Biopython code that builds the backbone (N, CA, C, O; Angstrom):
import numpy as np
from Bio.PDB.StructureBuilder import StructureBuilder

atoms = [
    (1, "SER", "N", (-4.037, 57.019, -5.849)),
    (1, "SER", "CA", (-2.843, 57.789, -6.115)),
    (1, "SER", "C", (-1.984, 57.867, -4.858)),
    (1, "SER", "O", (-2.402, 57.469, -3.771)),
    (2, "VAL", "N", (-0.806, 58.377, -5.030)),
    (2, "VAL", "CA", (0.128, 58.476, -3.912)),
    (2, "VAL", "C", (-0.417, 59.410, -2.837)),
    (2, "VAL", "O", (-0.327, 59.111, -1.646)),
    (3, "SER", "N", (-0.975, 60.525, -3.251)),
    (3, "SER", "CA", (-1.497, 61.467, -2.249)),
    (3, "SER", "C", (-2.653, 60.856, -1.458)),
    (3, "SER", "O", (-2.851, 61.190, -0.290)),
    (4, "ASP", "N", (-3.415, 59.962, -2.089)),
    (4, "ASP", "CA", (-4.497, 59.281, -1.375)),
    (4, "ASP", "C", (-3.949, 58.443, -0.222)),
    (4, "ASP", "O", (-4.591, 58.319, 0.821)),
    (5, "ALA", "N", (-2.775, 57.878, -0.410)),
    (5, "ALA", "CA", (-2.147, 57.102, 0.668)),
    (5, "ALA", "C", (-1.830, 58.001, 1.854)),
    (5, "ALA", "O", (-2.032, 57.614, 3.005)),
    (6, "GLY", "N", (-1.341, 59.184, 1.575)),
    (6, "GLY", "CA", (-1.059, 60.136, 2.647)),
    (6, "GLY", "C", (-2.318, 60.563, 3.381)),
    (6, "GLY", "O", (-2.333, 60.641, 4.609)),
    (7, "VAL", "N", (-3.368, 60.838, 2.628)),
    (7, "VAL", "CA", (-4.638, 61.232, 3.234)),
    (7, "VAL", "C", (-5.205, 60.076, 4.060)),
    (7, "VAL", "O", (-5.733, 60.294, 5.150)),
    (8, "ALA", "N", (-5.099, 58.865, 3.553)),
    (8, "ALA", "CA", (-5.575, 57.696, 4.297)),
    (8, "ALA", "C", (-4.819, 57.544, 5.614)),
    (8, "ALA", "O", (-5.410, 57.198, 6.637)),
    (9, "ALA", "N", (-3.526, 57.799, 5.586)),
    (9, "ALA", "CA", (-2.727, 57.722, 6.812)),
    (9, "ALA", "C", (-3.213, 58.748, 7.828)),
    (9, "ALA", "O", (-3.325, 58.445, 9.016)),
    (10, "LEU", "N", (-3.501, 59.954, 7.365)),
    (10, "LEU", "CA", (-4.004, 60.988, 8.271)),
    (10, "LEU", "C", (-5.371, 60.613, 8.837)),
    (10, "LEU", "O", (-5.662, 60.895, 10.000)),
    (11, "CYS", "N", (-6.205, 59.981, 8.025)),
    (11, "CYS", "CA", (-7.508, 59.511, 8.509)),
    (11, "CYS", "C", (-7.332, 58.424, 9.565)),
    (11, "CYS", "O", (-8.057, 58.394, 10.559)),
    (12, "ALA", "N", (-6.372, 57.538, 9.349)),
    (12, "ALA", "CA", (-6.087, 56.489, 10.328)),
    (12, "ALA", "C", (-5.630, 57.100, 11.647)),
    (12, "ALA", "O", (-6.007, 56.631, 12.720)),
    (13, "ASP", "N", (-4.821, 58.144, 11.562)),
    (13, "ASP", "CA", (-4.357, 58.829, 12.765)),
    (13, "ASP", "C", (-5.537, 59.425, 13.528)),
    (13, "ASP", "O", (-5.633, 59.287, 14.747)),
    (14, "THR", "N", (-6.424, 60.081, 12.807)),
    (14, "THR", "CA", (-7.605, 60.671, 13.435)),
    (14, "THR", "C", (-8.463, 59.595, 14.096)),
    (14, "THR", "O", (-8.955, 59.788, 15.207)),
    (15, "ALA", "N", (-8.641, 58.476, 13.424)),
    (15, "ALA", "CA", (-9.424, 57.375, 13.984)),
    (15, "ALA", "C", (-8.770, 56.820, 15.245)),
    (15, "ALA", "O", (-9.457, 56.524, 16.223)),
    (16, "ALA", "N", (-7.449, 56.678, 15.228)),
    (16, "ALA", "CA", (-6.737, 56.148, 16.393)),
    (16, "ALA", "C", (-6.852, 57.085, 17.589)),
    (16, "ALA", "O", (-7.067, 56.635, 18.715)),
    (17, "VAL", "N", (-6.712, 58.373, 17.353)),
    (17, "VAL", "CA", (-6.836, 59.345, 18.447)),
    (17, "VAL", "C", (-8.271, 59.350, 18.976)),
    (17, "VAL", "O", (-8.491, 59.391, 20.187)),
    (18, "GLY", "N", (-9.237, 59.310, 18.072)),
    (18, "GLY", "CA", (-10.636, 59.273, 18.490)),
    (18, "GLY", "C", (-10.953, 58.038, 19.317)),
    (18, "GLY", "O", (-11.646, 58.126, 20.331)),
    (19, "ALA", "N", (-10.450, 56.894, 18.890)),
    (19, "ALA", "CA", (-10.663, 55.655, 19.643)),
    (19, "ALA", "C", (-10.025, 55.744, 21.023)),
    (19, "ALA", "O", (-10.617, 55.328, 22.019)),
    (20, "TYR", "N", (-8.816, 56.289, 21.073)),
    (20, "TYR", "CA", (-8.122, 56.455, 22.356)),
    (20, "TYR", "C", (-8.940, 57.341, 23.297)),
    (20, "TYR", "O", (-9.120, 57.008, 24.469)),
    (21, "LEU", "N", (-9.427, 58.452, 22.788)),
    (21, "LEU", "CA", (-10.216, 59.356, 23.625)),
    (21, "LEU", "C", (-11.500, 58.684, 24.119)),
    (21, "LEU", "O", (-11.912, 58.902, 25.258)),
    (22, "ASN", "N", (-12.129, 57.875, 23.273)),
    (22, "ASN", "CA", (-13.327, 57.142, 23.690)),
    (22, "ASN", "C", (-13.012, 56.148, 24.796)),
    (22, "ASN", "O", (-13.779, 56.009, 25.749)),
    (23, "VAL", "N", (-11.896, 55.463, 24.672)),
    (23, "VAL", "CA", (-11.493, 54.515, 25.716)),
    (23, "VAL", "C", (-11.282, 55.253, 27.032)),
    (23, "VAL", "O", (-11.782, 54.833, 28.076)),
    (24, "ILE", "N", (-10.536, 56.357, 26.974)),
    (24, "ILE", "CA", (-10.226, 57.106, 28.188)),
    (24, "ILE", "C", (-11.501, 57.606, 28.882)),
    (24, "ILE", "O", (-11.638, 57.479, 30.098)),
    (25, "ILE", "N", (-12.420, 58.167, 28.115)),
    (25, "ILE", "CA", (-13.638, 58.690, 28.732)),
    (25, "ILE", "C", (-14.487, 57.563, 29.305)),
    (25, "ILE", "O", (-15.102, 57.728, 30.359)),
    (26, "ASN", "N", (-14.528, 56.420, 28.626)),
    (26, "ASN", "CA", (-15.337, 55.305, 29.110)),
    (26, "ASN", "C", (-14.714, 54.616, 30.316)),
    (26, "ASN", "O", (-15.427, 53.988, 31.098)),
    (27, "LEU", "N", (-13.416, 54.719, 30.480)),
    (27, "LEU", "CA", (-12.765, 54.106, 31.641)),
    (27, "LEU", "C", (-13.144, 54.808, 32.942)),
    (27, "LEU", "O", (-13.006, 54.231, 34.020)),
    (28, "SER", "N", (-13.615, 56.033, 32.849)),
    (28, "SER", "CA", (-13.993, 56.754, 34.071)),
    (28, "SER", "C", (-15.148, 56.063, 34.800)),
    (28, "SER", "O", (-15.349, 56.281, 35.995)),
    (29, "GLY", "N", (-15.896, 55.240, 34.090)),
    (29, "GLY", "CA", (-17.004, 54.514, 34.711)),
    (29, "GLY", "C", (-16.624, 53.150, 35.255)),
    (29, "GLY", "O", (-17.475, 52.446, 35.799)),
    (30, "ILE", "N", (-15.374, 52.764, 35.121)),
    (30, "ILE", "CA", (-14.902, 51.459, 35.590)),
    (30, "ILE", "C", (-14.298, 51.623, 36.981)),
    (30, "ILE", "O", (-13.421, 52.461, 37.188)),
    (31, "GLU", "N", (-14.767, 50.826, 37.924)),
    (31, "GLU", "CA", (-14.288, 50.942, 39.302)),
    (31, "GLU", "C", (-12.971, 50.223, 39.548)),
    (31, "GLU", "O", (-12.240, 50.582, 40.471)),
    (32, "ASP", "N", (-12.656, 49.227, 38.751)),
    (32, "ASP", "CA", (-11.418, 48.455, 38.929)),
    (32, "ASP", "C", (-10.241, 49.272, 38.402)),
    (32, "ASP", "O", (-9.997, 49.316, 37.197)),
    (33, "ALA", "N", (-9.518, 49.914, 39.310)),
    (33, "ALA", "CA", (-8.428, 50.819, 38.934)),
    (33, "ALA", "C", (-7.303, 50.093, 38.204)),
    (33, "ALA", "O", (-6.722, 50.636, 37.264)),
    (34, "GLU", "N", (-6.994, 48.880, 38.626)),
    (34, "GLU", "CA", (-5.918, 48.119, 37.975)),
    (34, "GLU", "C", (-6.289, 47.801, 36.530)),
    (34, "GLU", "O", (-5.472, 47.957, 35.623)),
    (35, "PHE", "N", (-7.510, 47.362, 36.325)),
    (35, "PHE", "CA", (-7.991, 47.067, 34.974)),
    (35, "PHE", "C", (-7.985, 48.330, 34.114)),
    (35, "PHE", "O", (-7.529, 48.313, 32.971)),
    (36, "SER", "N", (-8.494, 49.418, 34.674)),
    (36, "SER", "CA", (-8.555, 50.681, 33.937)),
    (36, "SER", "C", (-7.177, 51.143, 33.502)),
    (36, "SER", "O", (-6.992, 51.582, 32.367)),
    (37, "GLU", "N", (-6.217, 51.046, 34.396)),
    (37, "GLU", "CA", (-4.858, 51.487, 34.071)),
    (37, "GLU", "C", (-4.246, 50.605, 32.984)),
    (37, "GLU", "O", (-3.544, 51.097, 32.101)),
    (38, "LYS", "N", (-4.518, 49.295, 33.054)),
    (38, "LYS", "CA", (-4.006, 48.369, 32.039)),
    (38, "LYS", "C", (-4.581, 48.718, 30.663)),
    (38, "LYS", "O", (-3.843, 48.798, 29.681)),
    (39, "ILE", "N", (-5.869, 48.921, 30.598)),
    (39, "ILE", "CA", (-6.520, 49.242, 29.327)),
    (39, "ILE", "C", (-6.047, 50.595, 28.807)),
    (39, "ILE", "O", (-5.793, 50.746, 27.612)),
    (40, "LYS", "N", (-5.928, 51.572, 29.690)),
    (40, "LYS", "CA", (-5.448, 52.896, 29.290)),
    (40, "LYS", "C", (-4.045, 52.804, 28.705)),
    (40, "LYS", "O", (-3.747, 53.439, 27.694)),
    (41, "SER", "N", (-3.190, 52.018, 29.338)),
    (41, "SER", "CA", (-1.820, 51.844, 28.858)),
    (41, "SER", "C", (-1.794, 51.174, 27.483)),
    (41, "SER", "O", (-1.046, 51.587, 26.597)),
    (42, "GLU", "N", (-2.612, 50.146, 27.316)),
    (42, "GLU", "CA", (-2.682, 49.449, 26.026)),
    (42, "GLU", "C", (-3.214, 50.377, 24.937)),
    (42, "GLU", "O", (-2.709, 50.375, 23.814)),
    (43, "ALA", "N", (-4.222, 51.160, 25.266)),
    (43, "ALA", "CA", (-4.796, 52.089, 24.288)),
    (43, "ALA", "C", (-3.771, 53.142, 23.878)),
    (43, "ALA", "O", (-3.658, 53.483, 22.701)),
    (44, "LYS", "N", (-3.030, 53.650, 24.848)),
    (44, "LYS", "CA", (-2.006, 54.651, 24.541)),
    (44, "LYS", "C", (-0.911, 54.043, 23.668)),
    (44, "LYS", "O", (-0.418, 54.689, 22.743)),
    (45, "LYS", "N", (-0.534, 52.804, 23.965)),
    (45, "LYS", "CA", (0.490, 52.124, 23.164)),
    (45, "LYS", "C", (0.028, 51.991, 21.714)),
    (45, "LYS", "O", (0.794, 52.267, 20.790)),
    (46, "LEU", "N", (-1.205, 51.573, 21.514)),
    (46, "LEU", "CA", (-1.737, 51.430, 20.155)),
    (46, "LEU", "C", (-1.792, 52.775, 19.439)),
    (46, "LEU", "O", (-1.436, 52.875, 18.265)),
    (47, "ARG", "N", (-2.242, 53.815, 20.154)),
    (47, "ARG", "CA", (-2.286, 55.158, 19.567)),
    (47, "ARG", "C", (-0.894, 55.599, 19.132)),
    (47, "ARG", "O", (-0.721, 56.156, 18.048)),
    (48, "ASP", "N", (0.096, 55.347, 19.981)),
    (48, "ASP", "CA", (1.470, 55.739, 19.664)),
    (48, "ASP", "C", (2.038, 54.940, 18.490)),
    (48, "ASP", "O", (2.779, 55.482, 17.670)),
    (49, "GLU", "N", (1.691, 53.648, 18.408)),
    (49, "GLU", "CA", (2.144, 52.822, 17.283)),
    (49, "GLU", "C", (1.566, 53.337, 15.967)),
    (49, "GLU", "O", (2.262, 53.392, 14.953)),
    (50, "VAL", "N", (0.304, 53.707, 15.992)),
    (50, "VAL", "CA", (-0.327, 54.259, 14.790)),
    (50, "VAL", "C", (0.371, 55.551, 14.387)),
    (50, "VAL", "O", (0.622, 55.778, 13.204)),
    (51, "LYS", "N", (0.684, 56.393, 15.359)),
    (51, "LYS", "CA", (1.345, 57.675, 15.076)),
    (51, "LYS", "C", (2.665, 57.448, 14.342)),
    (51, "LYS", "O", (2.978, 58.169, 13.395)),
    (52, "VAL", "N", (3.440, 56.451, 14.772)),
    (52, "VAL", "CA", (4.717, 56.142, 14.114)),
    (52, "VAL", "C", (4.477, 55.718, 12.670)),
    (52, "VAL", "O", (5.157, 56.192, 11.759)),
    (53, "LEU", "N", (3.520, 54.835, 12.462)),
    (53, "LEU", "CA", (3.225, 54.359, 11.106)),
    (53, "LEU", "C", (2.710, 55.484, 10.215)),
    (53, "LEU", "O", (3.049, 55.556, 9.034)),
    (54, "VAL", "N", (1.895, 56.354, 10.786)),
    (54, "VAL", "CA", (1.381, 57.495, 10.024)),
    (54, "VAL", "C", (2.531, 58.399, 9.601)),
    (54, "VAL", "O", (2.610, 58.806, 8.442)),
    (55, "ASN", "N", (3.413, 58.712, 10.528)),
    (55, "ASN", "CA", (4.552, 59.574, 10.202)),
    (55, "ASN", "C", (5.428, 58.957, 9.119)),
    (55, "ASN", "O", (5.886, 59.654, 8.214)),
    (56, "GLU", "N", (5.660, 57.648, 9.211)),
    (56, "GLU", "CA", (6.448, 56.964, 8.181)),
    (56, "GLU", "C", (5.753, 57.043, 6.828)),
    (56, "GLU", "O", (6.393, 57.293, 5.807)),
    (57, "THR", "N", (4.452, 56.830, 6.826)),
    (57, "THR", "CA", (3.688, 56.869, 5.580)),
    (57, "THR", "C", (3.721, 58.257, 4.952)),
    (57, "THR", "O", (3.877, 58.385, 3.738)),
    (58, "ILE", "N", (3.576, 59.285, 5.760)),
    (58, "ILE", "CA", (3.624, 60.658, 5.247)),
    (58, "ILE", "C", (5.004, 60.953, 4.663)),
    (58, "ILE", "O", (5.109, 61.555, 3.594)),
    (59, "GLU", "N", (6.056, 60.535, 5.353)),
    (59, "GLU", "CA", (7.416, 60.757, 4.839)),
    (59, "GLU", "C", (7.618, 60.070, 3.493)),
    (59, "GLU", "O", (8.176, 60.661, 2.569)),
    (60, "ILE", "N", (7.168, 58.835, 3.383)),
    (60, "ILE", "CA", (7.299, 58.087, 2.130)),
    (60, "ILE", "C", (6.476, 58.756, 1.032)),
    (60, "ILE", "O", (6.938, 58.906, -0.099)),
    (61, "THR", "N", (5.263, 59.154, 1.374)),
    (61, "THR", "CA", (4.385, 59.813, 0.407)),
    (61, "THR", "C", (5.020, 61.093, -0.124)),
    (61, "THR", "O", (5.042, 61.330, -1.331)),
    (62, "GLU", "N", (5.533, 61.913, 0.782)),
    (62, "GLU", "CA", (6.177, 63.161, 0.360)),
    (62, "GLU", "C", (7.395, 62.886, -0.517)),
    (62, "GLU", "O", (7.624, 63.584, -1.504)),
    (63, "LYS", "N", (8.168, 61.874, -0.158)),
    (63, "LYS", "CA", (9.364, 61.531, -0.937)),
    (63, "LYS", "C", (8.983, 61.112, -2.354)),
    (63, "LYS", "O", (9.598, 61.556, -3.323)),
    (64, "ILE", "N", (7.978, 60.267, -2.471)),
    (64, "ILE", "CA", (7.549, 59.804, -3.795)),
    (64, "ILE", "C", (7.039, 60.975, -4.630)),
    (64, "ILE", "O", (7.355, 61.082, -5.815)),
    (65, "ILE", "N", (6.252, 61.849, -4.013)),
    (65, "ILE", "CA", (5.722, 63.001, -4.747)),
    (65, "ILE", "C", (6.857, 63.898, -5.221)),
    (65, "ILE", "O", (6.869, 64.330, -6.374)),
    (66, "GLU", "N", (7.809, 64.179, -4.340)),
    (66, "GLU", "CA", (8.933, 65.049, -4.703)),
    (66, "GLU", "C", (9.794, 64.434, -5.805)),
    (66, "GLU", "O", (10.283, 65.147, -6.681)),
    (67, "GLU", "N", (9.980, 63.118, -5.765)),
    (67, "GLU", "CA", (10.795, 62.443, -6.780)),
    (67, "GLU", "C", (10.128, 62.445, -8.145)),
    (67, "GLU", "O", (10.804, 62.331, -9.167)),
    (68, "ASN", "N", (8.827, 62.573, -8.169)),
    (68, "ASN", "CA", (8.092, 62.502, -9.434)),
    (68, "ASN", "C", (7.663, 63.861, -9.965)),
    (68, "ASN", "O", (6.810, 63.937, -10.849)),
    (69, "GLN", "N", (8.237, 64.918, -9.445)),
    (69, "GLN", "CA", (7.893, 66.254, -9.949)),
    (69, "GLN", "C", (8.888, 66.695, -10.982)),
    (69, "GLN", "O", (8.769, 67.793, -11.524)),
]
sb = StructureBuilder()
sb.init_structure("model")
sb.init_model(0)
sb.init_chain("A")
sb.init_seg("    ")
for serial, (resi, resn, name, xyz) in enumerate(atoms, 1):
    if name == "N":
        sb.init_residue(resn, " ", resi, " ")
    sb.init_atom(name, np.array(xyz, "f"), 0.0, 1.0, " ", f" {name:<3s}", serial, name[0])
structure = sb.get_structure()
């Protein structure tokens, strides 16, 4: 259903944030500062990209639900 799409988007957001936090905590054990910063930046970029897609999905989901009431 349409609401399932919204819930799935929220689950994806939670997974992306969780993955980002795991990357950040695990980078503390890496001695190569340049490598760590590169990976941290890439992880943050991916987390932010997911956030945009999640927000778009929620907006679309809400619009479809409102149009069908």
